[in-house]
Phi, psi and omega in degrees: 000125182263132183296329181294335180278344179276073188256003178248153178247125179235160175244134172264125185239149180231139179283131179235158178246131180241132178264120179282162178302334179284348180100353179281148181258129180242131177261135177212160181265131177237140179284127177249351176201137172243117188224168177272146183213163174246130175274110184277315184213139177221123182213157173243129181228148176252141177215160180272135176239180179296337183256004181128201181277148177221152178243136180229141174263128178245130179229138175246122178253141174244125184227168171289160185299132175232125179282157173062049174241142182220175180285355173283342180276178176218165179249134175248116185219132175054040176080008181231142173273140178235130178282137177282121180258326183206143178234122178244134178275136178258119181065207176257092181057035178270322181193176178228148172246119183255117176264119186236157177217153177267000000 
């Protein structure tokens, strides 16, 4: 992995629950890491669903290895949140490839 290719800045976010004094529970996303990344592939694809056609944006980010990341987290990049669909390890804890969709 070459450092020069990691030219984008992304945030890794995790959903947390906060209990207000009134007793109500509020869910919100909090950033747990801000890291450099490479955008490997970015595409928009249309596919058929049960309710008709839908369009989805797919982005693949390549980052250095981060422990304790799961598909429950999300990536925030360029003002948009992306749901993590798949995480692939590159080498032995050398890096990660994050497949995301909007």
